[in-house]
KOLSE-382409 format. One record per residue (C-alpha): x, y, z. Coordinates in pm, whole numbers, padded with zeros to 5 digits, always signed. Each point is the difference from the previous one (the first is absolute). Example, Ala and Ser with C-alpha at 12.3 -4.5 7.8 and 13.67 -1.06 7.14 Angstrom:
<pts>
+01230-00450+00780+00137+00344-00066
</pts>
This chain:
<pts>
+09640+01818-02103-00029+00186-00331+00363+00112+00037+00107-00361+00052-00192-00121-00306+00155+00280-00207+00352-00106+00109-00076-00361-00086-00138+00091-00344+00301+00218-00077+00240-00277+00104-00171-00255-00221-00007+00244-00290+00375+00055+00029+00068-00374-00003-00232-00049-00297+00187+00260-00203+00338-00156+00076-00107-00353-00082-00192+00093-00312+00308+00179-00132+00211-00309+00078-00233-00233-00187-00020+00232-00303+00377+00026-00006+00040-00375-00030-00305-00066-00217+00201-00026-00327+00185-00299+00142-00327-00170+00090-00175+00064-00328+00094-00332-00146-00174-00186+00282-00371-00089-00036-00073-00071+00368-00093+00287+00232+00234+00081+00287-00083+00099+00356+00237+00192+00225-00083+00031+00373+00205+00260+00185+00018+00229+00303+00233+00287+00082+00159-00169+00305-00012-00318+00209-00136+00149+00323-00296+00202+00120-00040+00191+00326-00264-00102+00251-00005+00337+00180-00229+00222-00212+00072+00260-00266+00271+00261+00064+00101+00181-00314+00346+00089+00129+00085-00357+00096-00158-00211-00271-00349-00130-00059-00157-00295+00170-00160-00120-00321+00178-00196-00269-00131+00026-00357+00013-00313-00217-00020+00028-00377-00085-00277-00244+00119+00092-00349-00161-00212-00269+00147+00028-00350-00109-00146-00332+00312-00017-00221-00184-00171-00286-00170+00122-00314-00355-00107+00090-00243+00090+00276-00018-00223+00306-00346-00054+00149-00115-00123+00341+00338-00024+00171+00005-00087+00372+00255+00004+00279-00012-00056+00377+00182+00183+00279+00019-00170+00339+00105+00168+00324+00051-00137+00351-00304-00013+00225-00069+00320+00196+00167+00219-00262-00206+00317-00048-00031+00105-00364-00156+00312-00144-00061+00198-00319-00039-00322-00196-00072+00067-00366-00340-00091-00142+00149-00283-00205+00049-00199+00320-00236-00166+00249+00126-00037+00358-00083-00311+00202+00113-00092+00349+00023-00363+00099+00325-00158+00118+00185+00262-00204-00083+00339-00145-00067-00069-00369-00032+00251-00283-00154-00165-00306+00057+00235-00292-00135-00004-00357+00092+00214-00299-00268-00017-00265+00213+00131-00285+00367+00089-00044+00087+00124-00346+00325-00080-00180+00314+00165+00136-00195+00163+00282+00053+00004+00375-00253-00010+00281+00072+00107+00358-00190-00159+00290+00087+00115+00351-00085-00019+00367+00169+00086+00328+00065-00172+00332-00085+00195+00314+00272-00063+00262-00181+00114+00320-00302-00215-00085+00210-00309-00079+00142-00067+00346-00145-00350-00001+00254-00117-00258+00282+00001+00255+00350+00076-00129-00116+00045-00358-00214-00132-00282+00043-00188-00325-00136+00114-00336-00014-00234-00298-00146+00024-00350-00094-00270-00250-00174-00027-00336-00085-00265-00254-00027+00265-00272+00330+00185+00036+00366-00039+00099+00094+00150+00335+00333+00179-00031+00279-00077+00245+00298+00222+00082+00351-00111-00092+00263-00072+00264+00109+00363+00034-00350+00148-00015-00114-00237+00274+00231+00171+00250+00111+00355+00078+00314-00051-00207-00155+00207-00279-00063+00293+00237-00379-00030-00039-00214-00066+00308-00297-00121-00205-00102-00364+00031-00138-00203-00291-00106-00355-00072-00266-00263+00048+00069-00055+00370+00082+00295+00225+00037+00046+00374-00051+00334+00173+00112+00076+00357-00248+00174+00228+00211+00217+00230-00016+00283+00246+00153+00325-00116+00287+00022+00247+00061+00365-00100-00349+00106+00107+00032+00318+00208-00345+00140+00071+00125+00258+00250+00272+00104-00247+00283+00019+00255+00239-00194-00231-00013-00309+00227-00206-00287-00147-00310-00076+00204+00087-00370+00033+00342+00084+00145-00152+00246+00246-00248-00259+00121+00274-00260+00050+00238+00237+00184-00289+00125+00217+00199+00295+00134-00149+00313+00159-00152+00251-00241+00256+00255+00117+00292-00209-00134+00200+00209-00250-00042-00104-00364+00377-00041-00046+00007-00245+00290-00287-00201-00148+00169-00019-00340+00335-00108+00147-00131-00245+00260+00153-00345-00020-00217-00309-00022+00067-00307+00215-00047-00328-00189-00026-00306+00225+00185-00318-00100-00096-00341+00134+00272-00265-00024-00099-00365-00005+00260-00276-00001+00008-00373-00042+00165-00269+00215+00259-00040-00278+00094+00367+00022+00019-00015+00378+00213-00312+00001+00239+00136-00263+00047+00357+00125-00032-00082+00369+00090+00302+00213+00046+00210-00318-00368-00016-00100-00104+00306+00199+00310+00189-00118-00091-00078-00362-00349+00147+00042+00141+00302+00180+00255+00061-00275-00271-00020-00268-00193+00280+00170+00296+00229+00069+00148-00038-00350-00338+00066-00166-00054+00306+00218+00342+00133-00091-00054-00055-00372-00339+00172+00003+00140+00286+00208+00299+00054-00231-00241+00008-00295-00217+00271+00163-00297-00234+00041-00195+00096+00314-00065-00355+00121+00122-00184+00307-00044-00375+00036-00069-00152+00339+00008-00367+00093-00320-00101+00177+00074-00367+00051+00228-00296-00064-00231-00301+00005+00070-00365-00073-00244-00185-00227-00010-00381-00036+00104-00008-00365+00204-00321-00035-00010-00060-00375+00342-00083-00142+00008+00239-00297+00280-00021-00253-00049+00359-00120-00134+00306+00181-00262+00054-00273-00186-00306+00130-00004+00156+00346-00123+00331-00140-00281-00168-00194-00113-00180+00316+00002+00330+00189-00183+00184-00276-00272-00262-00042+00000-00112+00369-00007-00360-00117+00177-00133+00311-00174-00031+00339+00296+00188+00146-00161+00320-00129-00341-00059+00159+00070+00256+00274+00186+00251-00218-00295+00234-00048-00050+00009+00376+00371+00071+00054-00021+00290-00245-00303+00151+00173+00133-00043+00356+00343+00142-00089-00115+00273-00238+00240-00121-00269-00030+00186-00331+00278-00208-00158+00076-00368+00067+00350-00145-00043+00041-00376+00020+00347-00130+00087+00066-00356-00112+00321-00200-00050+00031-00189-00328+00290-00239-00043+00278+00053-00255-00129-00023-00360+00066+00133-00349-00265+00274+00018+00171+00333+00082-00328+00171+00098-00003+00100+00364-00356+00124+00028-00331+00082-00162-00236+00285+00071-00334+00137-00110-00040+00306-00221-00306+00168+00145-00241+00267-00111+00087-00037-00369-00196+00252-00205-00195+00123+00303+00143+00356-00003+00140-00036+00352-00329-00106+00160+00107-00258+00260-00342-00070+00149+00015-00220+00307-00290-00208-00127+00201-00124-00297+00356+00005+00132+00001-00116+00362+00201-00320+00014+00117+00031-00360+00330+00188+00040+00206-00317+00027+00351-00128-00055+00180-00329+00060+00374+00023+00065+00252-00282-00005+00239+00030+00296+00173-00329-00084+00360-00069-00106-00034+00153-00349-00138+00335+00117+00202+00109+00299+00054+00355-00129-00365+00076-00078-00046+00291+00244-00118+00302-00199-00376-00042-00020-00068+00357-00118-00085-00107-00358-00226-00276+00137-00196+00246+00213-00015+00239-00297-00151-00277-00214-00260-00061+00270-00079+00372-00029-00055-00008-00377+00347+00055-00151+00064-00214-00309+00351-00101-00106+00042+00225-00304-00207+00117-00296+00181-00227-00247-00151-00310+00160-00302+00172+00160-00116+00246-00266-00313+00088+00200+00207+00077+00310-00130-00079+00347-00273+00167+00202+00059+00311-00216+00146-00019-00349+00321+00160+00133+00028-00233+00301+00304-00190-00128+00376-00034+00025+00240+00152-00251+00331-00077-00163+00261+00127-00245+00171-00230-00251+00342-00104+00138-00047+00254+00280-00221-00049+00304-00324-00161+00111-00220+00134+00276-00142-00231+00266-00238-00258-00141+00126+00014-00359+00145-00334-00104+00370-00059-00058+00061-00192-00321-00292+00146-00193+00130+00051-00358-00122+00362-00002+00252+00084+00272+00310-00193-00108+00266+00001+00272-00176+00256+00221+00033-00051+00376-00252+00067+00276+00027+00304+00224-00193+00044+00324-00241+00254-00146-00364+00004-00104-00086+00160-00332-00040+00375+00033+00034+00243-00292+00068+00284+00245+00325-00151+00126+00329-00109-00153+00147-00347-00032+00362+00008-00110-00053+00348-00141-00316-00069-00202-00371+00001+00081-00110-00293+00216-00334-00037-00176-00245+00140-00255-00267+00267+00054-00325-00160+00115-00197+00184-00270+00173-00213-00263-00268-00266-00044+00223-00253-00178+00327+00040+00190-00073+00177+00331+00197-00139+00297-00038+00173+00336-00018-00253+00282+00079+00263+00264-00307+00207-00088-00218-00312-00014+00116-00130+00339-00049+00336+00164-00341+00041-00162-00135-00330+00134+00182-00019+00332-00292+00082+00229-00240-00227-00190+00240-00294+00035+00048+00074+00371-00377-00027+00047-00048-00336-00177-00030-00173+00338-00119+00194+00306+00298+00079+00221+00018-00189+00330+00326+00138+00137-00005+00371-00083+00342+00164-00012+00075+00355-00106+00238+00009-00300+00245+00212+00200+00023-00275+00263+00144-00249-00250+00378+00028+00012+00178+00091-00322+00242-00289+00010+00286+00002-00245+00149-00314-00149+00280-00048-00249-00175-00031-00336+00277+00126-00223-00096+00355+00095+00205+00282+00149+00023-00179+00335+00287-00243+00023+00196-00230+00223+00367-00074+00002+00033-00378+00007+00349-00143+00044+00071-00371+00000+00331-00156+00107+00128-00353+00032+00130-00106+00341+00263-00226-00156+00223+00065-00298-00064-00337-00168-00274-00260-00021+00018-00378-00037-00235-00208-00215-00285-00163+00197+00083+00203+00312-00173+00304+00150+00145+00347-00028-00125+00305+00189-00100+00349-00114-00093+00317+00188-00254+00247-00138+00004+00355+00137-00296+00225-00082+00020+00378+00053-00279+00248-00063+00180+00274-00193-00317+00202-00066-00146+00273+00218-00322-00188+00082-00098-00319+00180-00033-00291-00243-00259-00270+00066-00103-00352-00100+00327-00090-00169+00010-00342-00162+00353-00139-00051+00091-00305-00202+00335-00152-00083+00075-00095-00358+00271-00199-00174+00186+00152-00299+00157-00212-00273+00211+00165-00275-00171+00333+00057-00359-00126+00011-00228-00074+00292-00063-00372+00003-00353-00120+00064+00077-00285+00232-00002-00090+00365+00302-00021+00228+00044-00185+00327-00004+00268+00272+00040+00014+00374-00117+00287+00219-00062+00070+00367-00098+00367-00042-00342+00103+00131-00032+00219-00311+00029-00291-00240-00160-00321-00113+00066-00237-00290-00279-00034-00253+00025-00345-00149+00061-00079-00366-00310-00221+00022-00307+00038+00218+00085-00334+00157+00363+00091+00082+00065-00060+00371+00249+00182+00218+00272-00166+00204+00049+00146+00349+00362+00028+00110+00023+00156+00344-00163+00343-00026+00034+00001-00380-00203-00147-00285+00125-00143-00328-00201-00040-00319+00028+00005-00378-00169+00314-00129+00030+00379+00015+00116+00193+00304-00262+00262+00084+00048+00271+00262-00240+00279+00096+00059+00331+00174-00315+00164+00135+00165+00344+00024+00343+00162+00011+00061+00361+00104+00216+00248-00194+00368-00072+00056-00074-00324+00183+00168-00330-00085-00065-00364+00071+00160-00321-00110-00062-00371-00024+00209-00306-00081-00083-00298-00216+00182-00305-00125-00023-00162-00340+00112-00348-00098+00225+00000-00305-00130-00252-00251+00214-00245-00191-00019+00190-00331+00076+00368+00067+00026+00249-00289+00340-00004-00170+00227+00245-00178+00300-00168-00160-00062-00306+00221+00008+00213+00317-00313-00023+00217-00177+00286+00175-00323+00106+00171-00141+00343-00084-00289+00120+00222-00226+00306-00009-00267+00142+00230-00337+00098-00144-00220+00253+00182-00368-00018-00095+00104-00172-00321+00269+00256-00092+00361-00126-00013+00232+00215+00212+00320+00016-00203+00209+00117+00296-00082-00331+00174+00173-00220-00260+00260-00221+00163+00224-00270-00147+00182-00284+00172+00230-00252-00174-00104-00364+00027+00246-00292+00026-00034-00378+00007+00213-00028+00316+00221+00193+00242+00317-00078-00197-00133+00185-00305-00134+00275+00226+00347+00048+00144+00132+00067-00352-00256+00282-00043-00190+00128-00305-00049+00326-00188-00338-00105-00141-00193+00270+00186+00195+00267-00186-00132-00144-00325-00349-00029+00147-00005+00369+00089+00067+00083-00367-00292-00205-00132-00281+00210-00155-00322-00025+00196-00326-00089-00174-00215+00140+00280-00033+00341+00163+00031+00332-00180+00221-00125-00281-00288-00205-00143-00245+00292-00025-00093+00169-00324-00072+00367-00049+00297+00118+00206+00165+00170-00297-00245+00292+00010+00152+00344+00053-00129+00345+00091-00172+00182-00285-00125+00352-00073-00321+00042-00200-00110+00359-00037-00007+00138+00353-00017-00342+00164+00298-00179+00155-00049-00373+00064+00259-00176+00214-00061-00377+00015+00256-00069+00275+00112+00227+00285+00209-00152+00279-00067+00188+00324+00259+00055+00272-00147-00281+00216+00042-00253-00283-00365-00003-00104-00099+00032-00364-00278+00208-00156-00130+00102-00341-00106+00365-00041-00143+00249-00244+00067+00375+00012-00147+00310-00162+00272+00235-00131-00098+00357+00094+00151+00332-00109-00106+00255+00264+00315+00205+00057+00228-00303-00016-00037-00348-00135-00138-00241+00258-00115-00362+00015-00339-00029+00174-00094-00349+00120-00326-00125-00154-00006-00362+00116+00221-00282+00116-00017-00373+00071+00213-00218+00225+00179-00288-00172+00172-00319+00109+00321+00128+00158+00187-00320-00086-00018+00047-00377+00307+00136-00177-00085+00232-00292+00266+00070-00260-00017+00374+00072-00117+00154+00326-00055+00360+00099+00111+00072+00357-00157+00211+00273+00253+00072+00274-00044+00078+00369+00098+00358-00090-00320+00028-00208+00165-00012-00342-00155-00194-00288+00269-00112-00246-00116-00090-00350+00279-00166-00200+00029+00015-00377-00340+00163-00064-00077+00046-00370-00142+00348-00073-00022+00148-00348+00234-00259-00149+00276+00057+00259+00080-00180+00325+00037+00171+00336+00069-00083+00363-00247+00206+00203-00018+00066+00374-00311+00160+00153-00027+00103+00365-00307-00048+00218-00169+00322+00110-00070-00056+00374-00365+00013+00098-00128+00014-00359-00346-00149-00053-00027-00150-00253+00363-00104+00006+00219+00220-00219+00365-00030-00098+00195+00294-00138+00349+00153-00014+00081-00221-00299+00362-00086-00063+00029-00115-00362+00310-00159-00149+00013-00074-00372+00151-00337-00088+00238-00011-00295+00043-00335-00172+00342-00116-00112+00056+00015-00375
</pts>
């Protein structure tokens, strides 16, 4: 006990010295004031509830009240009051204060005399382990009729200034478990070990690498069921597989598992999805009366509500909770069960909303980015990241002025990996700017998986690593052809779509939609389709849109949606559809046309573009048209041509070689960083790499051939440009490339 008291006294003394120096530094600016000032502060906004462990941080939190008299005369009999939440345990209270416990913990403090231009320090501490009755945390406030309580400015009030200290008249402190606590000192946190509950003989490396299974409960409304019909289950399945793929490709050891798809009687006609989300969050509708029971009986850690909202002007397709903010990764079941929520619009305006990875990350404490969330998420560094006019990681918001024309890539922030040749995040030790979502997600994965007791236990290895097409290295070849050579206004014309898996792996949960292109841009508008394919349905332009049955086919105004559960490597399948040409087709020099494209999981497949000339009648059709030749030459405003940041080229800095774009022999695209070594011969040693969207078209690409040769074009070294080829050394680990073939490039005078 004496050792603990000594640690507490030393901690308070350190804080006193810092704060006294701060007040003295600014005292000249306060000298003109005649009213005393009071500054309440603490060194951080959380305290551990686990006891004192010097290597992991103390479970006491010192508070310091700095009282300053900036005037020229002595102040006598000055009082102030500090109030803390009930059940907060305080200690080492200075003699100037009397502690009373009623509804709140109250410190009534009196200073008999404070001479001119002098400062008085009054302090106390809060004992975390003895304050468990406060729940998630406690409030601390200070007031005085005899002095002005200082408040922090906008920057000081957050971590934007790089200072973890909190100041002001009203503070809140989180009471959290220390999730790093490792009493047996085997490098595996005790909480994680308890959750995994594996045999004591399990190797440490296996414990550290073990994946967590996070259970997802889907609930859906009658509106969602009526609108999506047979595609409802496929939509939920695609959400899980795409999230799993994104987390896997980002080296996050989490697998999501669906534990239910349950209908709830939510019949409110919401005009925006935010209204739905608010009802879910507050459980204001009787439809949610059984939700808590559904969560418990399914074991759902995360709840996703699928609801169809009719066409409106609000482009938002969903809302989600940001959980665990400021709680240092402590996702206690008591405070988080039933609170990891999202509401997703599956109506006509949000047909491409499939990648839920950033939504799940938000549920797990990842904020959008530090510009708009200066305090971060569950940790200060739990946030997305972006580069001006370059890229944004998942969660960061497109259109934020700080990022200009930057586009989103399917990556979480991670300073230890590359995005387009530069760091994907900021070191987590940077208090003001840290951005490392990958570390945060991995750190909290087991705690999140234990929010609700598991009902259907599944080993992580038993969950299939499904692969979808998310703009990653896995791709499909989608070819679309017209059955006829011409189309007539107000009549149907038929197209055939052939899908081939050109990758080396089975692709799963593929969502295909047909889109209409007008003068190079995808047009947001419904078409009148007909389909008889078992793969397809027509999602109406309005929730109320009804289908017309014609034989074994259906017709409806809306968007043609087709789903493929899986397709093996090298396999192909096809489907037909018909579209009714409307009375006002796009025109080029008075010549009409229809230009169609296939989108896979929201990504336009440029090889699927097909054009057919449109005529008012068969006489004009007989005369023919060359309009499709002009259409093919139109610049496209979607796809890779619209992306920024593609002008980046390989660079050499010291002994580092950064290559933002390398096209592999299978057509995939990666970004890589190499160490240049000089042992015997010059070699490039691979340090890290990241997969990129294979459909983007950088201005300059390095190539890696099937012969194992990396070709670097026009590389600037020492003020001169070179073409460099480096050959893979078979079996090297880490990967090394040597036998450099260097050709100097001579510019024309």
